[in-house]
Biopython code that builds the backbone (N, CA, C, O; Angstrom):
import numpy as np
from Bio.PDB.StructureBuilder import StructureBuilder

atoms = [
    (1, "MET", "N", (12.638, -0.840, 8.421)),
    (1, "MET", "CA", (11.344, -0.951, 7.785)),
    (1, "MET", "C", (11.249, -2.203, 6.931)),
    (1, "MET", "O", (10.151, -2.707, 6.696)),
    (2, "ALA", "N", (12.367, -2.707, 6.468)),
    (2, "ALA", "CA", (12.342, -3.870, 5.588)),
    (2, "ALA", "C", (11.658, -5.060, 6.256)),
    (2, "ALA", "O", (11.072, -5.899, 5.571)),
    (3, "LYS", "N", (11.725, -5.142, 7.576)),
    (3, "LYS", "CA", (11.112, -6.256, 8.282)),
    (3, "LYS", "C", (9.633, -6.019, 8.536)),
    (3, "LYS", "O", (8.889, -6.963, 8.802)),
    (4, "ASP", "N", (9.203, -4.772, 8.457)),
    (4, "ASP", "CA", (7.800, -4.460, 8.701)),
    (4, "ASP", "C", (6.930, -5.039, 7.599)),
    (4, "ASP", "O", (7.350, -5.176, 6.450)),
    (5, "LYS", "N", (5.741, -5.365, 7.971)),
    (5, "LYS", "CA", (4.778, -5.871, 7.006)),
    (5, "LYS", "C", (3.994, -4.717, 6.409)),
    (5, "LYS", "O", (3.898, -3.640, 6.996)),
    (6, "PHE", "N", (3.445, -4.958, 5.250)),
    (6, "PHE", "CA", (2.646, -3.957, 4.560)),
    (6, "PHE", "C", (1.525, -3.438, 5.459)),
    (6, "PHE", "O", (1.303, -2.231, 5.554)),
    (7, "GLU", "N", (0.829, -4.349, 6.109)),
    (7, "GLU", "CA", (-0.309, -3.968, 6.940)),
    (7, "GLU", "C", (0.117, -3.057, 8.089)),
    (7, "GLU", "O", (-0.591, -2.108, 8.427)),
    (8, "GLU", "N", (1.267, -3.343, 8.686)),
    (8, "GLU", "CA", (1.767, -2.515, 9.786)),
    (8, "GLU", "C", (2.111, -1.113, 9.289)),
    (8, "GLU", "O", (1.798, -0.119, 9.943)),
    (9, "ALA", "N", (2.749, -1.047, 8.143)),
    (9, "ALA", "CA", (3.120, 0.245, 7.570)),
    (9, "ALA", "C", (1.874, 1.047, 7.208)),
    (9, "ALA", "O", (1.832, 2.256, 7.433)),
    (10, "LEU", "N", (0.875, 0.398, 6.660)),
    (10, "LEU", "CA", (-0.357, 1.074, 6.288)),
    (10, "LEU", "C", (-1.073, 1.616, 7.524)),
    (10, "LEU", "O", (-1.609, 2.725, 7.502)),
    (11, "LYS", "N", (-1.078, 0.832, 8.596)),
    (11, "LYS", "CA", (-1.706, 1.280, 9.841)),
    (11, "LYS", "C", (-0.975, 2.508, 10.399)),
    (11, "LYS", "O", (-1.618, 3.458, 10.846)),
    (12, "LYS", "N", (0.356, 2.495, 10.375)),
    (12, "LYS", "CA", (1.136, 3.650, 10.833)),
    (12, "LYS", "C", (0.818, 4.875, 9.982)),
    (12, "LYS", "O", (0.694, 5.984, 10.501)),
    (13, "LEU", "N", (0.690, 4.669, 8.683)),
    (13, "LEU", "CA", (0.370, 5.768, 7.773)),
    (13, "LEU", "C", (-1.009, 6.349, 8.091)),
    (13, "LEU", "O", (-1.181, 7.568, 8.121)),
    (14, "GLU", "N", (-1.977, 5.485, 8.323)),
    (14, "GLU", "CA", (-3.320, 5.948, 8.671)),
    (14, "GLU", "C", (-3.304, 6.764, 9.963)),
    (14, "GLU", "O", (-3.995, 7.778, 10.065)),
    (15, "GLU", "N", (-2.523, 6.328, 10.940)),
    (15, "GLU", "CA", (-2.412, 7.054, 12.211)),
    (15, "GLU", "C", (-1.771, 8.427, 11.999)),
    (15, "GLU", "O", (-2.200, 9.417, 12.592)),
    (16, "LEU", "N", (-0.749, 8.479, 11.156)),
    (16, "LEU", "CA", (-0.107, 9.761, 10.851)),
    (16, "LEU", "C", (-1.080, 10.724, 10.182)),
    (16, "LEU", "O", (-1.111, 11.911, 10.510)),
    (17, "VAL", "N", (-1.862, 10.221, 9.260)),
    (17, "VAL", "CA", (-2.823, 11.062, 8.555)),
    (17, "VAL", "C", (-3.838, 11.636, 9.550)),
    (17, "VAL", "O", (-4.172, 12.819, 9.480)),
    (18, "LYS", "N", (-4.322, 10.815, 10.459)),
    (18, "LYS", "CA", (-5.278, 11.293, 11.462)),
    (18, "LYS", "C", (-4.668, 12.404, 12.309)),
    (18, "LYS", "O", (-5.314, 13.418, 12.573)),
    (19, "LYS", "N", (-3.411, 12.207, 12.737)),
    (19, "LYS", "CA", (-2.736, 13.229, 13.541)),
    (19, "LYS", "C", (-2.599, 14.530, 12.762)),
    (19, "LYS", "O", (-2.840, 15.614, 13.293)),
    (20, "MET", "N", (-2.212, 14.408, 11.501)),
    (20, "MET", "CA", (-2.015, 15.607, 10.692)),
    (20, "MET", "C", (-3.342, 16.299, 10.399)),
    (20, "MET", "O", (-3.409, 17.528, 10.382)),
    (21, "GLU", "N", (-4.381, 15.531, 10.171)),
    (21, "GLU", "CA", (-5.686, 16.117, 9.880)),
    (21, "GLU", "C", (-6.301, 16.794, 11.101)),
    (21, "GLU", "O", (-7.148, 17.677, 10.964)),
    (22, "SER", "N", (-5.880, 16.384, 12.282)),
    (22, "SER", "CA", (-6.436, 16.984, 13.499)),
    (22, "SER", "C", (-6.058, 18.456, 13.630)),
    (22, "SER", "O", (-6.775, 19.231, 14.263)),
    (23, "GLY", "N", (-4.926, 18.841, 13.030)),
    (23, "GLY", "CA", (-4.481, 20.227, 13.105)),
    (23, "GLY", "C", (-3.825, 20.586, 14.415)),
    (23, "GLY", "O", (-3.546, 21.760, 14.661)),
    (24, "ASP", "N", (-3.572, 19.604, 15.265)),
    (24, "ASP", "CA", (-2.999, 19.857, 16.581)),
    (24, "ASP", "C", (-1.475, 19.806, 16.600)),
    (24, "ASP", "O", (-0.866, 20.119, 17.623)),
    (25, "LEU", "N", (-0.853, 19.423, 15.505)),
    (25, "LEU", "CA", (0.603, 19.300, 15.472)),
    (25, "LEU", "C", (1.257, 20.646, 15.182)),
    (25, "LEU", "O", (0.755, 21.449, 14.395)),
    (26, "ALA", "N", (2.380, 20.868, 15.834)),
    (26, "ALA", "CA", (3.182, 22.054, 15.535)),
    (26, "ALA", "C", (3.797, 21.884, 14.148)),
    (26, "ALA", "O", (3.845, 20.774, 13.619)),
    (27, "LEU", "N", (4.262, 22.971, 13.567)),
    (27, "LEU", "CA", (4.820, 22.928, 12.215)),
    (27, "LEU", "C", (5.936, 21.896, 12.111)),
    (27, "LEU", "O", (5.938, 21.081, 11.189)),
    (28, "GLU", "N", (6.878, 21.920, 13.038)),
    (28, "GLU", "CA", (8.015, 20.984, 12.992)),
    (28, "GLU", "C", (7.530, 19.538, 13.093)),
    (28, "GLU", "O", (8.032, 18.662, 12.390)),
    (29, "ASP", "N", (6.552, 19.288, 13.970)),
    (29, "ASP", "CA", (6.003, 17.939, 14.109)),
    (29, "ASP", "C", (5.241, 17.525, 12.851)),
    (29, "ASP", "O", (5.270, 16.359, 12.457)),
    (30, "SER", "N", (4.566, 18.479, 12.231)),
    (30, "SER", "CA", (3.863, 18.190, 10.977)),
    (30, "SER", "C", (4.845, 17.808, 9.878)),
    (30, "SER", "O", (4.591, 16.884, 9.106)),
    (31, "LEU", "N", (5.969, 18.520, 9.809)),
    (31, "LEU", "CA", (6.986, 18.196, 8.803)),
    (31, "LEU", "C", (7.576, 16.811, 9.039)),
    (31, "LEU", "O", (7.796, 16.051, 8.096)),
    (32, "LYS", "N", (7.832, 16.489, 10.310)),
    (32, "LYS", "CA", (8.355, 15.150, 10.629)),
    (32, "LYS", "C", (7.335, 14.079, 10.263)),
    (32, "LYS", "O", (7.695, 13.037, 9.716)),
    (33, "ALA", "N", (6.071, 14.329, 10.561)),
    (33, "ALA", "CA", (5.019, 13.373, 10.226)),
    (33, "ALA", "C", (4.904, 13.222, 8.709)),
    (33, "ALA", "O", (4.718, 12.115, 8.203)),
    (34, "PHE", "N", (5.015, 14.334, 7.990)),
    (34, "PHE", "CA", (4.950, 14.292, 6.535)),
    (34, "PHE", "C", (6.100, 13.457, 5.972)),
    (34, "PHE", "O", (5.890, 12.628, 5.085)),
    (35, "GLU", "N", (7.309, 13.672, 6.484)),
    (35, "GLU", "CA", (8.469, 12.901, 6.023)),
    (35, "GLU", "C", (8.286, 11.412, 6.301)),
    (35, "GLU", "O", (8.592, 10.574, 5.454)),
    (36, "GLU", "N", (7.788, 11.090, 7.485)),
    (36, "GLU", "CA", (7.533, 9.689, 7.828)),
    (36, "GLU", "C", (6.454, 9.119, 6.916)),
    (36, "GLU", "O", (6.558, 7.974, 6.474)),
    (37, "GLY", "N", (5.422, 9.905, 6.631)),
    (37, "GLY", "CA", (4.362, 9.452, 5.738)),
    (37, "GLY", "C", (4.876, 9.154, 4.343)),
    (37, "GLY", "O", (4.484, 8.157, 3.737)),
    (38, "ILE", "N", (5.745, 10.001, 3.830)),
    (38, "ILE", "CA", (6.334, 9.763, 2.502)),
    (38, "ILE", "C", (7.130, 8.465, 2.508)),
    (38, "ILE", "O", (7.052, 7.678, 1.564)),
    (39, "ARG", "N", (7.890, 8.243, 3.566)),
    (39, "ARG", "CA", (8.672, 6.998, 3.675)),
    (39, "ARG", "C", (7.744, 5.784, 3.691)),
    (39, "ARG", "O", (8.008, 4.785, 3.022)),
    (40, "LEU", "N", (6.658, 5.876, 4.456)),
    (40, "LEU", "CA", (5.708, 4.765, 4.532)),
    (40, "LEU", "C", (5.006, 4.543, 3.195)),
    (40, "LEU", "O", (4.790, 3.399, 2.794)),
    (41, "ILE", "N", (4.650, 5.623, 2.503)),
    (41, "ILE", "CA", (4.010, 5.496, 1.192)),
    (41, "ILE", "C", (4.943, 4.789, 0.210)),
    (41, "ILE", "O", (4.516, 3.913, -0.542)),
    (42, "ARG", "N", (6.195, 5.168, 0.222)),
    (42, "ARG", "CA", (7.159, 4.519, -0.691)),
    (42, "ARG", "C", (7.302, 3.037, -0.370)),
    (42, "ARG", "O", (7.369, 2.204, -1.273)),
    (43, "PHE", "N", (7.348, 2.711, 0.922)),
    (43, "PHE", "CA", (7.445, 1.309, 1.331)),
    (43, "PHE", "C", (6.217, 0.535, 0.840)),
    (43, "PHE", "O", (6.347, -0.531, 0.237)),
    (44, "CYS", "N", (5.012, 1.087, 1.106)),
    (44, "CYS", "CA", (3.778, 0.404, 0.712)),
    (44, "CYS", "C", (3.673, 0.264, -0.807)),
    (44, "CYS", "O", (3.266, -0.784, -1.310)),
    (45, "THR", "N", (4.036, 1.306, -1.526)),
    (45, "THR", "CA", (4.012, 1.259, -2.980)),
    (45, "THR", "C", (4.947, 0.176, -3.503)),
    (45, "THR", "O", (4.604, -0.557, -4.431)),
    (46, "GLY", "N", (6.122, 0.081, -2.906)),
    (46, "GLY", "CA", (7.068, -0.960, -3.304)),
    (46, "GLY", "C", (6.502, -2.352, -3.082)),
    (46, "GLY", "O", (6.645, -3.237, -3.927)),
    (47, "LYS", "N", (5.860, -2.536, -1.941)),
    (47, "LYS", "CA", (5.265, -3.841, -1.641)),
    (47, "LYS", "C", (4.126, -4.159, -2.610)),
    (47, "LYS", "O", (3.998, -5.299, -3.058)),
    (48, "LEU", "N", (3.299, -3.166, -2.938)),
    (48, "LEU", "CA", (2.215, -3.382, -3.890)),
    (48, "LEU", "C", (2.747, -3.696, -5.288)),
    (48, "LEU", "O", (2.213, -4.563, -5.979)),
    (49, "ASP", "N", (3.802, -2.987, -5.701)),
    (49, "ASP", "CA", (4.417, -3.261, -7.003)),
    (49, "ASP", "C", (4.967, -4.682, -7.049)),
    (49, "ASP", "O", (4.821, -5.381, -8.051)),
    (50, "GLU", "N", (5.600, -5.101, -5.956)),
    (50, "GLU", "CA", (6.146, -6.460, -5.875)),
    (50, "GLU", "C", (5.016, -7.492, -5.980)),
    (50, "GLU", "O", (5.151, -8.492, -6.685)),
    (51, "ALA", "N", (3.922, -7.253, -5.290)),
    (51, "ALA", "CA", (2.785, -8.177, -5.342)),
    (51, "ALA", "C", (2.200, -8.231, -6.752)),
    (51, "ALA", "O", (1.830, -9.301, -7.235)),
    (52, "GLU", "N", (2.117, -7.078, -7.409)),
    (52, "GLU", "CA", (1.593, -7.038, -8.779)),
    (52, "GLU", "C", (2.477, -7.862, -9.714)),
    (52, "GLU", "O", (1.969, -8.605, -10.555)),
    (53, "ARG", "N", (3.788, -7.735, -9.571)),
    (53, "ARG", "CA", (4.699, -8.520, -10.422)),
    (53, "ARG", "C", (4.520, -10.015, -10.177)),
    (53, "ARG", "O", (4.557, -10.811, -11.116)),
    (54, "ARG", "N", (4.328, -10.393, -8.927)),
    (54, "ARG", "CA", (4.138, -11.809, -8.611)),
    (54, "ARG", "C", (2.846, -12.337, -9.220)),
    (54, "ARG", "O", (2.812, -13.450, -9.743)),
    (55, "VAL", "N", (1.779, -11.535, -9.153)),
    (55, "VAL", "CA", (0.496, -11.945, -9.729)),
    (55, "VAL", "C", (0.630, -12.082, -11.243)),
    (55, "VAL", "O", (0.123, -13.041, -11.825)),
    (56, "GLU", "N", (1.310, -11.130, -11.884)),
    (56, "GLU", "CA", (1.489, -11.206, -13.339)),
    (56, "GLU", "C", (2.230, -12.478, -13.732)),
    (56, "GLU", "O", (1.890, -13.100, -14.739)),
    (57, "ILE", "N", (3.214, -12.867, -12.973)),
    (57, "ILE", "CA", (3.945, -14.102, -13.262)),
    (57, "ILE", "C", (3.000, -15.293, -13.186)),
    (57, "ILE", "O", (3.085, -16.214, -13.998)),
    (58, "LEU", "N", (2.110, -15.272, -12.218)),
    (58, "LEU", "CA", (1.199, -16.393, -12.025)),
    (58, "LEU", "C", (0.118, -16.482, -13.093)),
    (58, "LEU", "O", (-0.415, -17.566, -13.335)),
    (59, "ILE", "N", (-0.219, -15.367, -13.740)),
    (59, "ILE", "CA", (-1.311, -15.416, -14.725)),
    (59, "ILE", "C", (-0.827, -15.429, -16.174)),
    (59, "ILE", "O", (-1.642, -15.325, -17.091)),
    (60, "LYS", "N", (0.461, -15.551, -16.396)),
    (60, "LYS", "CA", (0.963, -15.636, -17.774)),
    (60, "LYS", "C", (0.478, -16.917, -18.423)),
    (60, "LYS", "O", (0.394, -17.966, -17.784)),
    (61, "ASP", "N", (0.160, -16.812, -19.708)),
    (61, "ASP", "CA", (-0.257, -18.005, -20.428)),
    (61, "ASP", "C", (0.967, -18.757, -20.952)),
    (61, "ASP", "O", (2.102, -18.381, -20.661)),
    (62, "GLY", "N", (0.738, -19.792, -21.702)),
    (62, "GLY", "CA", (1.822, -20.632, -22.211)),
    (62, "GLY", "C", (2.817, -19.903, -23.099)),
    (62, "GLY", "O", (3.975, -20.312, -23.185)),
    (63, "GLN", "N", (2.393, -18.833, -23.760)),
    (63, "GLN", "CA", (3.276, -18.057, -24.625)),
    (63, "GLN", "C", (3.943, -16.898, -23.876)),
    (63, "GLN", "O", (4.688, -16.118, -24.469)),
    (64, "GLY", "N", (3.676, -16.792, -22.596)),
    (64, "GLY", "CA", (4.277, -15.722, -21.807)),
    (64, "GLY", "C", (3.489, -14.425, -21.837)),
    (64, "GLY", "O", (3.948, -13.403, -21.327)),
    (65, "ASN", "N", (2.301, -14.462, -22.435)),
    (65, "ASN", "CA", (1.450, -13.272, -22.491)),
    (65, "ASN", "C", (0.613, -13.160, -21.225)),
    (65, "ASN", "O", (0.134, -14.159, -20.687)),
    (66, "ILE", "N", (0.449, -11.945, -20.768)),
    (66, "ILE", "CA", (-0.409, -11.707, -19.606)),
    (66, "ILE", "C", (-1.778, -11.325, -20.129)),
    (66, "ILE", "O", (-1.936, -10.342, -20.852)),
    (67, "THR", "N", (-2.755, -12.113, -19.753)),
    (67, "THR", "CA", (-4.124, -11.859, -20.178)),
    (67, "THR", "C", (-4.908, -11.357, -18.976)),
    (67, "THR", "O", (-5.167, -12.115, -18.042)),
    (68, "PRO", "N", (-5.287, -10.080, -18.996)),
    (68, "PRO", "CA", (-6.040, -9.568, -17.855)),
    (68, "PRO", "C", (-7.383, -10.270, -17.724)),
    (68, "PRO", "O", (-8.075, -10.517, -18.712)),
    (69, "ALA", "N", (-7.728, -10.578, -16.514)),
    (69, "ALA", "CA", (-9.015, -11.203, -16.242)),
    (69, "ALA", "C", (-9.494, -10.695, -14.889)),
    (69, "ALA", "O", (-8.689, -10.505, -13.977)),
    (70, "PRO", "N", (-10.784, -10.475, -14.752)),
    (70, "PRO", "CA", (-11.289, -9.997, -13.467)),
    (70, "PRO", "C", (-11.167, -11.086, -12.409)),
    (70, "PRO", "O", (-11.219, -12.281, -12.700)),
    (71, "PHE", "N", (-11.000, -10.627, -11.167)),
    (71, "PHE", "CA", (-10.980, -11.582, -10.073)),
    (71, "PHE", "C", (-12.378, -12.146, -9.906)),
    (71, "PHE", "O", (-13.362, -11.416, -10.032)),
    (72, "PRO", "N", (-12.476, -13.438, -9.622)),
    (72, "PRO", "CA", (-13.803, -13.996, -9.377)),
    (72, "PRO", "C", (-14.392, -13.384, -8.115)),
    (72, "PRO", "O", (-13.688, -13.207, -7.121)),
    (73, "ARG", "N", (-15.659, -13.064, -8.152)),
    (73, "ARG", "CA", (-16.311, -12.450, -6.997)),
    (73, "ARG", "C", (-17.065, -13.519, -6.206)),
    (73, "ARG", "O", (-17.694, -14.415, -6.768)),
    (74, "ASN", "N", (-16.979, -13.392, -4.905)),
    (74, "ASN", "CA", (-17.770, -14.261, -4.044)),
    (74, "ASN", "C", (-19.146, -13.650, -3.896)),
    (74, "ASN", "O", (-19.300, -12.433, -3.998)),
    (75, "GLU", "N", (-20.138, -14.469, -3.660)),
    (75, "GLU", "CA", (-21.501, -13.964, -3.563)),
    (75, "GLU", "C", (-21.654, -12.948, -2.458)),
    (75, "GLU", "O", (-22.472, -12.036, -2.584)),
    (76, "GLY", "N", (-20.897, -13.065, -1.373)),
    (76, "GLY", "CA", (-21.026, -12.172, -0.232)),
    (76, "GLY", "C", (-20.253, -10.875, -0.366)),
    (76, "GLY", "O", (-20.368, -10.005, 0.497)),
    (77, "ASP", "N", (-19.466, -10.721, -1.425)),
    (77, "ASP", "CA", (-18.656, -9.516, -1.606)),
    (77, "ASP", "C", (-19.525, -8.308, -1.935)),
    (77, "ASP", "O", (-20.526, -8.409, -2.644)),
    (78, "ALA", "N", (-19.114, -7.172, -1.401)),
    (78, "ALA", "CA", (-19.814, -5.928, -1.727)),
    (78, "ALA", "C", (-19.386, -5.466, -3.106)),
    (78, "ALA", "O", (-18.282, -5.765, -3.561)),
    (79, "VAL", "N", (-20.262, -4.742, -3.760)),
    (79, "VAL", "CA", (-19.967, -4.232, -5.105)),
    (79, "VAL", "C", (-19.151, -2.985, -5.036)),
    (79, "VAL", "O", (-18.807, -2.415, -6.072)),
]
sb = StructureBuilder()
sb.init_structure("model")
sb.init_model(0)
sb.init_chain("A")
sb.init_seg("    ")
for serial, (resi, resn, name, xyz) in enumerate(atoms, 1):
    if name == "N":
        sb.init_residue(resn, " ", resi, " ")
    sb.init_atom(name, np.array(xyz, "f"), 0.0, 1.0, " ", f" {name:<3s}", serial, name[0])
structure = sb.get_structure()
């Protein structure tokens, strides 16, 4: 999984959720899907935490303080 990208893991997670929500899986298959989903969630969470740390490093001011600021919005962005 370490080589997988965040987007790939998220897509796999979405597919697992759809399968589980369909109600067509046997109990054992549901448990396997649940275990795989937990693994994917942990992977995605780790990647998001890593990205957050990188962003915080980039927005530190000269004194090392992190000053929260909203992302600039493009005119075409939805609210």
